C-alpha positions in Angstrom: -6.6 17.4 5.6 -8.0 20.1 3.0 -10.4 19.4 0.3 -8.9 18.7 -3.0 -11.6 20.8 -4.8 -11.2 18.3 -7.9 -14.7 19.9 -9.1 -12.8 23.1 -10.1 -10.5 21.3 -12.5 -11.3 19.8 -15.9 -12.0 16.2 -16.4 -8.8 15.9 -18.5 -6.8 17.5 -15.6 -8.3 15.1 -13.0 -7.9 12.2 -15.2 -4.0 12.9 -15.7 -3.6 13.5 -11.9 -5.3 10.2 -11.3 -3.0 8.3 -13.9 0.1 10.1 -12.6 -0.6 8.7 -9.2 0.1 5.2 -10.6 3.6 6.3 -11.2 4.0 8.1 -8.0 5.3 5.1 -6.1 8.3 3.0 -7.3 6.5 -0.2 -6.1 3.5 0.5 -8.4 6.0 1.0 -11.2 7.7 -2.2 -10.6 4.5 -4.0 -10.2 3.4 -2.8 -13.7 6.7 -3.6 -15.3 6.5 -7.1 -13.9 3.0 -7.6 -15.3 3.9 -6.5 -18.7 6.9 -8.8 -18.5 5.0 -12.0 -17.7 1.5 -10.8 -18.9 -0.3 -12.2 -15.7 0.7 -12.7 -12.1 -0.5 -14.2 -8.8 0.0 -11.9 -5.9 2.5 -14.3 -4.3 5.0 -14.1 -7.3 4.8 -10.2 -6.8 6.1 -10.6 -3.1 9.3 -12.7 -4.3 9.8 -10.4 -7.3 9.4 -7.0 -5.8 10.8 -7.8 -2.3 8.0 -6.0 -0.4 5.6 -7.4 2.4 2.3 -9.2 1.0 0.1 -6.4 2.8 2.2 -3.8 1.0 1.9 -5.6 -2.5 -1.8 -6.0 -1.7 -2.2 -2.4 -0.9 -0.4 -1.1 -4.3 -2.3 -3.8 -6.2 -5.5 -2.4 -4.8 -4.4 1.3 -5.8 -3.6 0.2 -9.5 -7.0 -1.7 -9.7 -8.7 1.4 -8.5 -7.0 3.5 -11.0 -8.3 1.1 -13.5 -4.7 0.2 -14.9 -4.9 -3.7 -13.8 -7.7 -6.0 -13.3 -7.7 -9.2 -11.4 -9.7 -12.5 -11.4 -9.9 -15.0 -8.7 -8.2 -18.4 -9.5 -8.9 -20.8 -6.5 -7.5 -19.2 -3.4 -5.4 -16.6 -5.4 -6.2 -13.4 -7.7 -4.5 -13.3 -11.0 -3.6 -9.7 -11.8 -3.0 -8.5 -15.5 -2.8 -5.0 -17.2 -6.4 -3.7 -18.3 -5.4 -3.3 -22.1 -8.3 -1.0 -22.7 -7.5 1.2 -19.8 -3.9 1.3 -20.5 -4.4 2.5 -23.9 -6.7 5.2 -22.9 -4.1 6.2 -20.2 -1.3 6.4 -22.9 -3.5 8.6 -25.1 -4.3 11.1 -22.4 -0.7 11.2 -21.0 0.9 11.6 -24.5 -1.5 14.5 -25.5 -0.5 16.1 -22.4 3.3 15.2 -22.4 3.3 16.3 -26.2 2.7 20.0 -25.5 5.4 22.0 -27.0 7.3 24.7 -25.2 7.4 27.9 -26.8 10.9 28.6 -28.6 10.7 32.1 -26.8 12.5 32.3 -23.2 10.0 33.2 -20.7 12.5 34.4 -18.2 
C-alpha cells in the first residue's frame, strides 16, 4: 500500500479528511445517531440497536474514539460511550467552514 503523504497537505485538509472518515461507513453514522438519541450508551445496547456483531460494533466504536468524536468510560464490566461534545463542536465548525464555500456563479465548463 502506498504512503498517504499527509504531510504535503494543510492541517485543515488533514483534519477534514479525518472527520469525513467518521461518516465513511453507515454503521458509524448509525452509532453516532443512536448516541445522540440516548445521550450515552453501553456497547451491548448498540449491538441490539444496530444489528451488527459485537466485534464489528467494537471496531467502529474504536474508530470513532480514535477520531475523537466519542469518549468512553468504564462502568463495571462495560464501557459507556457518549459524544465528545467539545470535539463534536470543533468538527462541526471545521466541516461547516469547508462545506459553506460558494460555487462561482459562472459556469466552468
